PyMOL Python script that loads the backbone (N, CA, C, O; Angstrom):
from pymol import cmd

cmd.read_pdbstr("""\
ATOM      1  N   UNK A   1       0.845  -1.176   0.000  1.00  0.00           N
ATOM      2  CA  UNK A   1       0.000   0.000   0.000  1.00  0.00           C
ATOM      3  C   UNK A   1       0.890   1.238   0.000  1.00  0.00           C
ATOM      4  O   UNK A   1       1.964   1.254   0.601  1.00  0.00           O
ATOM      5  N   UNK A   2       0.420   2.264  -0.683  1.00  0.00           N
ATOM      6  CA  UNK A   2       1.202   3.497  -0.687  1.00  0.00           C
ATOM      7  C   UNK A   2       0.485   4.562   0.130  1.00  0.00           C
ATOM      8  O   UNK A   2      -0.730   4.516   0.325  1.00  0.00           O
ATOM      9  N   UNK A   3       1.277   5.526   0.604  1.00  0.00           N
ATOM     10  CA  UNK A   3       0.787   6.584   1.475  1.00  0.00           C
ATOM     11  C   UNK A   3       1.364   7.923   1.019  1.00  0.00           C
ATOM     12  O   UNK A   3       2.471   7.990   0.485  1.00  0.00           O
ATOM     13  N   UNK A   4       0.589   8.986   1.242  1.00  0.00           N
ATOM     14  CA  UNK A   4       1.126  10.329   1.029  1.00  0.00           C
ATOM     15  C   UNK A   4       1.614  10.840   2.387  1.00  0.00           C
ATOM     16  O   UNK A   4       0.959  10.646   3.411  1.00  0.00           O
ATOM     17  N   UNK A   5       2.767  11.491   2.372  1.00  0.00           N
ATOM     18  CA  UNK A   5       3.324  12.057   3.601  1.00  0.00           C
ATOM     19  C   UNK A   5       2.613  13.374   3.860  1.00  0.00           C
ATOM     20  O   UNK A   5       2.804  14.348   3.132  1.00  0.00           O
ATOM     21  N   UNK A   6       1.790  13.397   4.904  1.00  0.00           N
ATOM     22  CA  UNK A   6       1.027  14.597   5.243  1.00  0.00           C
ATOM     23  C   UNK A   6       1.856  15.571   6.074  1.00  0.00           C
ATOM     24  O   UNK A   6       1.808  16.782   5.858  1.00  0.00           O
ATOM     25  N   UNK A   7       2.617  15.032   7.028  1.00  0.00           N
ATOM     26  CA  UNK A   7       3.380  15.913   7.920  1.00  0.00           C
ATOM     27  C   UNK A   7       4.571  15.162   8.488  1.00  0.00           C
ATOM     28  O   UNK A   7       4.488  13.972   8.791  1.00  0.00           O
ATOM     29  N   UNK A   8       5.686  15.881   8.628  1.00  0.00           N
ATOM     30  CA  UNK A   8       6.885  15.351   9.282  1.00  0.00           C
ATOM     31  C   UNK A   8       7.177  16.254  10.459  1.00  0.00           C
ATOM     32  O   UNK A   8       7.381  17.457  10.297  1.00  0.00           O
ATOM     33  N   UNK A   9       7.196  15.671  11.645  1.00  0.00           N
ATOM     34  CA  UNK A   9       7.454  16.440  12.862  1.00  0.00           C
ATOM     35  C   UNK A   9       8.792  16.002  13.452  1.00  0.00           C
ATOM     36  O   UNK A   9       8.936  14.888  13.956  1.00  0.00           O
ATOM     37  N   UNK A  10       9.762  16.905  13.376  1.00  0.00           N
ATOM     38  CA  UNK A  10      11.082  16.616  13.927  1.00  0.00           C
ATOM     39  C   UNK A  10      11.064  16.846  15.423  1.00  0.00           C
ATOM     40  O   UNK A  10      10.387  17.749  15.915  1.00  0.00           O
ATOM     41  N   UNK A  11      11.812  16.024  16.145  1.00  0.00           N
ATOM     42  CA  UNK A  11      11.900  16.172  17.595  1.00  0.00           C
ATOM     43  C   UNK A  11      12.617  17.464  17.951  1.00  0.00           C
ATOM     44  O   UNK A  11      13.563  17.866  17.274  1.00  0.00           O
ATOM     45  N   UNK A  12      12.161  18.110  19.015  1.00  0.00           N
ATOM     46  CA  UNK A  12      12.779  19.348  19.491  1.00  0.00           C
ATOM     47  C   UNK A  12      13.397  19.066  20.851  1.00  0.00           C
ATOM     48  O   UNK A  12      12.694  18.746  21.810  1.00  0.00           O
ATOM     49  N   UNK A  13      14.691  19.186  20.925  1.00  0.00           N
ATOM     50  CA  UNK A  13      15.407  18.876  22.164  1.00  0.00           C
ATOM     51  C   UNK A  13      15.820  20.118  22.929  1.00  0.00           C
ATOM     52  O   UNK A  13      16.430  20.018  23.993  1.00  0.00           O
ATOM     53  N   UNK A  14      15.495  21.285  22.401  1.00  0.00           N
ATOM     54  CA  UNK A  14      15.907  22.517  23.075  1.00  0.00           C
ATOM     55  C   UNK A  14      17.407  22.532  23.251  1.00  0.00           C
ATOM     56  O   UNK A  14      18.150  22.306  22.295  1.00  0.00           O
ATOM     57  N   UNK A  15      17.860  22.797  24.464  1.00  0.00           N
ATOM     58  CA  UNK A  15      19.306  22.828  24.700  1.00  0.00           C
ATOM     59  C   UNK A  15      19.800  21.549  25.388  1.00  0.00           C
ATOM     60  O   UNK A  15      20.936  21.495  25.860  1.00  0.00           O
ATOM     61  N   UNK A  16      18.952  20.528  25.443  1.00  0.00           N
ATOM     62  CA  UNK A  16      19.373  19.261  26.036  1.00  0.00           C
ATOM     63  C   UNK A  16      20.300  18.524  25.077  1.00  0.00           C
ATOM     64  O   UNK A  16      20.131  18.573  23.858  1.00  0.00           O
ATOM     65  N   UNK A  17      21.273  17.847  25.650  1.00  0.00           N
ATOM     66  CA  UNK A  17      22.159  17.024  24.829  1.00  0.00           C
ATOM     67  C   UNK A  17      21.506  15.676  24.598  1.00  0.00           C
ATOM     68  O   UNK A  17      20.792  15.158  25.457  1.00  0.00           O
ATOM     69  N   UNK A  18      21.758  15.119  23.435  1.00  0.00           N
ATOM     70  CA  UNK A  18      21.263  13.784  23.131  1.00  0.00           C
ATOM     71  C   UNK A  18      22.271  12.763  23.646  1.00  0.00           C
ATOM     72  O   UNK A  18      23.478  12.996  23.581  1.00  0.00           O
ATOM     73  N   UNK A  19      21.786  11.641  24.154  1.00  0.00           N
ATOM     74  CA  UNK A  19      22.705  10.601  24.629  1.00  0.00           C
ATOM     75  C   UNK A  19      23.557  10.058  23.478  1.00  0.00           C
ATOM     76  O   UNK A  19      23.129  10.068  22.324  1.00  0.00           O
ATOM     77  N   UNK A  20      24.743   9.594  23.795  1.00  0.00           N
ATOM     78  CA  UNK A  20      25.623   9.025  22.778  1.00  0.00           C
ATOM     79  C   UNK A  20      24.934   7.826  22.132  1.00  0.00           C
ATOM     80  O   UNK A  20      24.346   6.992  22.820  1.00  0.00           O
ATOM     81  N   UNK A  21      25.011   7.750  20.820  1.00  0.00           N
ATOM     82  CA  UNK A  21      24.413   6.652  20.081  1.00  0.00           C
ATOM     83  C   UNK A  21      22.925   6.834  19.806  1.00  0.00           C
ATOM     84  O   UNK A  21      22.290   5.950  19.231  1.00  0.00           O
ATOM     85  N   UNK A  22      22.367   7.966  20.207  1.00  0.00           N
ATOM     86  CA  UNK A  22      20.939   8.225  20.010  1.00  0.00           C
ATOM     87  C   UNK A  22      20.633   8.406  18.529  1.00  0.00           C
ATOM     88  O   UNK A  22      21.388   9.060  17.810  1.00  0.00           O
ATOM     89  N   UNK A  23      19.537   7.833  18.078  1.00  0.00           N
ATOM     90  CA  UNK A  23      19.094   7.985  16.696  1.00  0.00           C
ATOM     91  C   UNK A  23      17.881   8.906  16.699  1.00  0.00           C
ATOM     92  O   UNK A  23      16.853   8.578  17.292  1.00  0.00           O
ATOM     93  N   UNK A  24      17.995  10.047  16.046  1.00  0.00           N
ATOM     94  CA  UNK A  24      16.892  11.014  15.979  1.00  0.00           C
ATOM     95  C   UNK A  24      15.761  10.435  15.143  1.00  0.00           C
ATOM     96  O   UNK A  24      15.968  10.006  14.008  1.00  0.00           O
ATOM     97  N   UNK A  25      14.559  10.427  15.718  1.00  0.00           N
ATOM     98  CA  UNK A  25      13.383   9.899  15.046  1.00  0.00           C
ATOM     99  C   UNK A  25      12.386  11.030  14.800  1.00  0.00           C
ATOM    100  O   UNK A  25      12.198  11.905  15.644  1.00  0.00           O
ATOM    101  N   UNK A  26      11.759  10.995  13.641  1.00  0.00           N
ATOM    102  CA  UNK A  26      10.722  11.966  13.300  1.00  0.00           C
ATOM    103  C   UNK A  26       9.373  11.257  13.303  1.00  0.00           C
ATOM    104  O   UNK A  26       9.266  10.112  12.866  1.00  0.00           O
ATOM    105  N   UNK A  27       8.347  11.941  13.797  1.00  0.00           N
ATOM    106  CA  UNK A  27       6.992  11.414  13.706  1.00  0.00           C
ATOM    107  C   UNK A  27       6.454  11.813  12.344  1.00  0.00           C
ATOM    108  O   UNK A  27       6.453  12.991  11.988  1.00  0.00           O
ATOM    109  N   UNK A  28       5.995  10.824  11.582  1.00  0.00           N
ATOM    110  CA  UNK A  28       5.518  11.051  10.220  1.00  0.00           C
ATOM    111  C   UNK A  28       4.042  10.657  10.153  1.00  0.00           C
ATOM    112  O   UNK A  28       3.672   9.530  10.482  1.00  0.00           O
ATOM    113  N   UNK A  29       3.215  11.598   9.724  1.00  0.00           N
ATOM    114  CA  UNK A  29       1.787  11.347   9.534  1.00  0.00           C
ATOM    115  C   UNK A  29       1.577  10.970   8.069  1.00  0.00           C
ATOM    116  O   UNK A  29       1.954  11.716   7.166  1.00  0.00           O
ATOM    117  N   UNK A  30       0.970   9.802   7.846  1.00  0.00           N
ATOM    118  CA  UNK A  30       0.753   9.265   6.505  1.00  0.00           C
ATOM    119  C   UNK A  30      -0.741   9.074   6.262  1.00  0.00           C
ATOM    120  O   UNK A  30      -1.490   8.778   7.193  1.00  0.00           O
ATOM    121  N   UNK A  31      -1.175   9.242   5.015  1.00  0.00           N
ATOM    122  CA  UNK A  31      -2.569   8.998   4.654  1.00  0.00           C
ATOM    123  C   UNK A  31      -2.620   8.080   3.445  1.00  0.00           C
ATOM    124  O   UNK A  31      -1.929   8.307   2.452  1.00  0.00           O
ATOM    125  N   UNK A  32      -3.449   7.034   3.536  1.00  0.00           N
ATOM    126  CA  UNK A  32      -3.567   6.113   2.408  1.00  0.00           C
ATOM    127  C   UNK A  32      -4.600   6.611   1.406  1.00  0.00           C
ATOM    128  O   UNK A  32      -5.208   7.662   1.609  1.00  0.00           O
ATOM    129  N   UNK A  33      -4.798   5.871   0.340  1.00  0.00           N
ATOM    130  CA  UNK A  33      -5.711   6.282  -0.719  1.00  0.00           C
ATOM    131  C   UNK A  33      -7.168   6.349  -0.287  1.00  0.00           C
ATOM    132  O   UNK A  33      -7.979   7.004  -0.940  1.00  0.00           O
ATOM    133  N   UNK A  34      -7.510   5.665   0.825  1.00  0.00           N
ATOM    134  CA  UNK A  34      -8.880   5.693   1.351  1.00  0.00           C
ATOM    135  C   UNK A  34      -9.093   6.812   2.356  1.00  0.00           C
ATOM    136  O   UNK A  34     -10.194   6.969   2.884  1.00  0.00           O
ATOM    137  N   UNK A  35      -8.044   7.599   2.630  1.00  0.00           N
ATOM    138  CA  UNK A  35      -8.156   8.712   3.559  1.00  0.00           C
ATOM    139  C   UNK A  35      -7.837   8.368   5.005  1.00  0.00           C
ATOM    140  O   UNK A  35      -7.928   9.233   5.876  1.00  0.00           O
ATOM    141  N   UNK A  36      -7.462   7.114   5.281  1.00  0.00           N
ATOM    142  CA  UNK A  36      -7.103   6.708   6.638  1.00  0.00           C
ATOM    143  C   UNK A  36      -5.702   7.205   6.965  1.00  0.00           C
ATOM    144  O   UNK A  36      -4.781   7.058   6.160  1.00  0.00           O
ATOM    145  N   UNK A  37      -5.543   7.792   8.147  1.00  0.00           N
ATOM    146  CA  UNK A  37      -4.238   8.310   8.554  1.00  0.00           C
ATOM    147  C   UNK A  37      -3.606   7.421   9.619  1.00  0.00           C
ATOM    148  O   UNK A  37      -4.284   6.898  10.504  1.00  0.00           O
ATOM    149  N   UNK A  38      -2.294   7.265   9.508  1.00  0.00           N
ATOM    150  CA  UNK A  38      -1.508   6.562  10.515  1.00  0.00           C
ATOM    151  C   UNK A  38      -0.280   7.413  10.810  1.00  0.00           C
ATOM    152  O   UNK A  38       0.080   8.292  10.028  1.00  0.00           O
ATOM    153  N   UNK A  39       0.358   7.145  11.941  1.00  0.00           N
ATOM    154  CA  UNK A  39       1.624   7.826  12.234  1.00  0.00           C
ATOM    155  C   UNK A  39       2.676   6.772  12.506  1.00  0.00           C
ATOM    156  O   UNK A  39       2.390   5.707  13.053  1.00  0.00           O
ATOM    157  N   UNK A  40       3.888   7.088  12.116  1.00  0.00           N
ATOM    158  CA  UNK A  40       5.033   6.197  12.314  1.00  0.00           C
ATOM    159  C   UNK A  40       6.217   7.037  12.734  1.00  0.00           C
ATOM    160  O   UNK A  40       6.278   8.232  12.445  1.00  0.00           O
ATOM    161  N   UNK A  41       7.152   6.412  13.414  1.00  0.00           N
ATOM    162  CA  UNK A  41       8.425   7.070  13.707  1.00  0.00           C
ATOM    163  C   UNK A  41       9.458   6.495  12.762  1.00  0.00           C
ATOM    164  O   UNK A  41       9.650   5.282  12.678  1.00  0.00           O
ATOM    165  N   UNK A  42      10.123   7.401  12.050  1.00  0.00           N
ATOM    166  CA  UNK A  42      11.123   7.023  11.050  1.00  0.00           C
ATOM    167  C   UNK A  42      12.380   7.818  11.354  1.00  0.00           C
ATOM    168  O   UNK A  42      12.299   9.009  11.655  1.00  0.00           O
ATOM    169  N   UNK A  43      13.560   7.167  11.279  1.00  0.00           N
ATOM    170  CA  UNK A  43      14.799   7.907  11.546  1.00  0.00           C
ATOM    171  C   UNK A  43      14.939   9.127  10.634  1.00  0.00           C
ATOM    172  O   UNK A  43      14.758   9.040   9.419  1.00  0.00           O
ATOM    173  N   UNK A  44      15.264  10.264  11.250  1.00  0.00           N
ATOM    174  CA  UNK A  44      15.450  11.517  10.523  1.00  0.00           C
ATOM    175  C   UNK A  44      16.466  11.353   9.397  1.00  0.00           C
ATOM    176  O   UNK A  44      16.255  11.839   8.286  1.00  0.00           O
ATOM    177  N   UNK A  45      17.558  10.672   9.685  1.00  0.00           N
ATOM    178  CA  UNK A  45      18.623  10.471   8.703  1.00  0.00           C
ATOM    179  C   UNK A  45      18.104   9.720   7.473  1.00  0.00           C
ATOM    180  O   UNK A  45      18.483  10.034   6.345  1.00  0.00           O
ATOM    181  N   UNK A  46      17.245   8.738   7.694  1.00  0.00           N
ATOM    182  CA  UNK A  46      16.698   7.953   6.578  1.00  0.00           C
ATOM    183  C   UNK A  46      15.809   8.809   5.683  1.00  0.00           C
ATOM    184  O   UNK A  46      15.848   8.672   4.460  1.00  0.00           O
ATOM    185  N   UNK A  47      15.011   9.688   6.279  1.00  0.00           N
ATOM    186  CA  UNK A  47      14.168  10.581   5.482  1.00  0.00           C
ATOM    187  C   UNK A  47      15.021  11.488   4.603  1.00  0.00           C
ATOM    188  O   UNK A  47      14.699  11.705   3.435  1.00  0.00           O
ATOM    189  N   UNK A  48      16.112  12.020   5.163  1.00  0.00           N
ATOM    190  CA  UNK A  48      17.003  12.885   4.386  1.00  0.00           C
ATOM    191  C   UNK A  48      17.717  12.101   3.287  1.00  0.00           C
ATOM    192  O   UNK A  48      17.802  12.560   2.148  1.00  0.00           O
ATOM    193  N   UNK A  49      18.231  10.916   3.629  1.00  0.00           N
ATOM    194  CA  UNK A  49      18.960  10.114   2.639  1.00  0.00           C
ATOM    195  C   UNK A  49      18.081   9.713   1.461  1.00  0.00           C
ATOM    196  O   UNK A  49      18.549   9.643   0.324  1.00  0.00           O
ATOM    197  N   UNK A  50      16.808   9.450   1.736  1.00  0.00           N
ATOM    198  CA  UNK A  50      15.886   9.016   0.680  1.00  0.00           C
ATOM    199  C   UNK A  50      15.093  10.182   0.096  1.00  0.00           C
ATOM    200  O   UNK A  50      14.209   9.979  -0.736  1.00  0.00           O
ATOM    201  N   UNK A  51      15.410  11.407   0.532  1.00  0.00           N
ATOM    202  CA  UNK A  51      14.770  12.628   0.042  1.00  0.00           C
ATOM    203  C   UNK A  51      13.243  12.543   0.136  1.00  0.00           C
ATOM    204  O   UNK A  51      12.526  12.874  -0.808  1.00  0.00           O
ATOM    205  N   UNK A  52      12.763  12.086   1.311  1.00  0.00           N
ATOM    206  CA  UNK A  52      11.326  11.979   1.555  1.00  0.00           C
ATOM    207  C   UNK A  52      10.864  13.241   2.259  1.00  0.00           C
ATOM    208  O   UNK A  52      11.386  13.609   3.311  1.00  0.00           O
ATOM    209  N   UNK A  53       9.871  13.904   1.659  1.00  0.00           N
ATOM    210  CA  UNK A  53       9.359  15.175   2.156  1.00  0.00           C
ATOM    211  C   UNK A  53       7.837  15.145   2.201  1.00  0.00           C
ATOM    212  O   UNK A  53       7.207  14.246   1.645  1.00  0.00           O
ATOM    213  N   UNK A  54       7.252  16.138   2.869  1.00  0.00           N
ATOM    214  CA  UNK A  54       5.801  16.265   2.895  1.00  0.00           C
ATOM    215  C   UNK A  54       5.291  16.378   1.465  1.00  0.00           C
ATOM    216  O   UNK A  54       5.864  17.099   0.648  1.00  0.00           O
ATOM    217  N   UNK A  55       4.206  15.657   1.167  1.00  0.00           N
ATOM    218  CA  UNK A  55       3.630  15.654  -0.175  1.00  0.00           C
ATOM    219  C   UNK A  55       4.110  14.507  -1.047  1.00  0.00           C
ATOM    220  O   UNK A  55       3.529  14.250  -2.101  1.00  0.00           O
ATOM    221  N   UNK A  56       5.159  13.814  -0.628  1.00  0.00           N
ATOM    222  CA  UNK A  56       5.668  12.672  -1.397  1.00  0.00           C
ATOM    223  C   UNK A  56       4.821  11.439  -1.125  1.00  0.00           C
ATOM    224  O   UNK A  56       4.236  11.299  -0.051  1.00  0.00           O
ATOM    225  N   UNK A  57       4.762  10.551  -2.102  1.00  0.00           N
ATOM    226  CA  UNK A  57       4.129   9.249  -1.936  1.00  0.00           C
ATOM    227  C   UNK A  57       5.202   8.246  -1.564  1.00  0.00           C
ATOM    228  O   UNK A  57       6.273   8.222  -2.170  1.00  0.00           O
ATOM    229  N   UNK A  58       4.917   7.411  -0.561  1.00  0.00           N
ATOM    230  CA  UNK A  58       5.873   6.418  -0.090  1.00  0.00           C
ATOM    231  C   UNK A  58       5.184   5.071   0.052  1.00  0.00           C
ATOM    232  O   UNK A  58       3.957   4.975   0.053  1.00  0.00           O
ATOM    233  N   UNK A  59       6.010   4.024   0.173  1.00  0.00           N
ATOM    234  CA  UNK A  59       5.505   2.683   0.457  1.00  0.00           C
ATOM    235  C   UNK A  59       6.518   1.984   1.350  1.00  0.00           C
ATOM    236  O   UNK A  59       7.644   2.457   1.508  1.00  0.00           O
ATOM    237  N   UNK A  60       6.124   0.870   1.928  1.00  0.00           N
ATOM    238  CA  UNK A  60       6.971   0.118   2.847  1.00  0.00           C
ATOM    239  C   UNK A  60       7.147  -1.300   2.323  1.00  0.00           C
ATOM    240  O   UNK A  60       6.211  -1.892   1.786  1.00  0.00           O
ATOM    241  N   UNK A  61       8.361  -1.847   2.484  1.00  0.00           N
ATOM    242  CA  UNK A  61       8.606  -3.228   2.072  1.00  0.00           C
ATOM    243  C   UNK A  61       8.237  -4.177   3.221  1.00  0.00           C
ATOM    244  O   UNK A  61       7.734  -3.737   4.255  1.00  0.00           O
ATOM    245  N   UNK A  62       8.487  -5.464   3.037  1.00  0.00           N
ATOM    246  CA  UNK A  62       8.118  -6.461   4.054  1.00  0.00           C
ATOM    247  C   UNK A  62       8.894  -6.280   5.352  1.00  0.00           C
ATOM    248  O   UNK A  62       8.465  -6.769   6.397  1.00  0.00           O
ATOM    249  N   UNK A  63      10.026  -5.589   5.304  1.00  0.00           N
ATOM    250  CA  UNK A  63      10.827  -5.316   6.499  1.00  0.00           C
ATOM    251  C   UNK A  63      10.493  -3.967   7.110  1.00  0.00           C
ATOM    252  O   UNK A  63      11.195  -3.491   8.003  1.00  0.00           O
ATOM    253  N   UNK A  64       9.417  -3.351   6.627  1.00  0.00           N
ATOM    254  CA  UNK A  64       8.939  -2.040   7.109  1.00  0.00           C
ATOM    255  C   UNK A  64       9.917  -0.908   6.816  1.00  0.00           C
ATOM    256  O   UNK A  64       9.939   0.091   7.535  1.00  0.00           O
ATOM    257  N   UNK A  65      10.720  -1.050   5.775  1.00  0.00           N
ATOM    258  CA  UNK A  65      11.595   0.013   5.327  1.00  0.00           C
ATOM    259  C   UNK A  65      10.808   0.917   4.384  1.00  0.00           C
ATOM    260  O   UNK A  65      10.062   0.436   3.531  1.00  0.00           O
ATOM    261  N   UNK A  66      10.977   2.225   4.542  1.00  0.00           N
ATOM    262  CA  UNK A  66      10.222   3.187   3.738  1.00  0.00           C
ATOM    263  C   UNK A  66      10.988   3.511   2.451  1.00  0.00           C
ATOM    264  O   UNK A  66      12.216   3.603   2.441  1.00  0.00           O
ATOM    265  N   UNK A  67      10.221   3.682   1.364  1.00  0.00           N
ATOM    266  CA  UNK A  67      10.784   4.036   0.067  1.00  0.00           C
ATOM    267  C   UNK A  67       9.896   5.089  -0.580  1.00  0.00           C
ATOM    268  O   UNK A  67       8.673   5.067  -0.438  1.00  0.00           O
ATOM    269  N   UNK A  68      10.529   6.000  -1.286  1.00  0.00           N
ATOM    270  CA  UNK A  68       9.810   7.056  -2.011  1.00  0.00           C
ATOM    271  C   UNK A  68       9.363   6.512  -3.350  1.00  0.00           C
ATOM    272  O   UNK A  68      10.152   5.901  -4.071  1.00  0.00           O
ATOM    273  N   UNK A  69       8.085   6.732  -3.693  1.00  0.00           N
ATOM    274  CA  UNK A  69       7.592   6.322  -4.989  1.00  0.00           C
ATOM    275  C   UNK A  69       8.116   7.271  -6.052  1.00  0.00           C
ATOM    276  O   UNK A  69       8.110   8.487  -5.863  1.00  0.00           O
ATOM    277  N   UNK A  70       8.556   6.731  -7.138  1.00  0.00           N
ATOM    278  CA  UNK A  70       9.131   7.557  -8.204  1.00  0.00           C
ATOM    279  C   UNK A  70       8.128   7.891  -9.256  1.00  0.00           C
ATOM    280  O   UNK A  70       8.454   8.581 -10.223  1.00  0.00           O
TER     281      UNK A  70
END
""", "prot")
cmd.dss("prot")
cmd.show_as("cartoon", "prot")
cmd.util.cbc("prot")
cmd.orient("prot")
């Protein structure tokens, strides 16, 4: 199933330091073709590496890895 990325919410840490080895996660709101919305946490780095932005269509493989539809 494919989803449109409705919103990406990056975590705000203010002036707190992140623990060593911490992986920054973004909350991503997705909507399917039937209008149902779900939210997932996806590593911030992965969204940047795959150039996934609000308004993009994405899908997930059997391992729950996100991919941008071309």
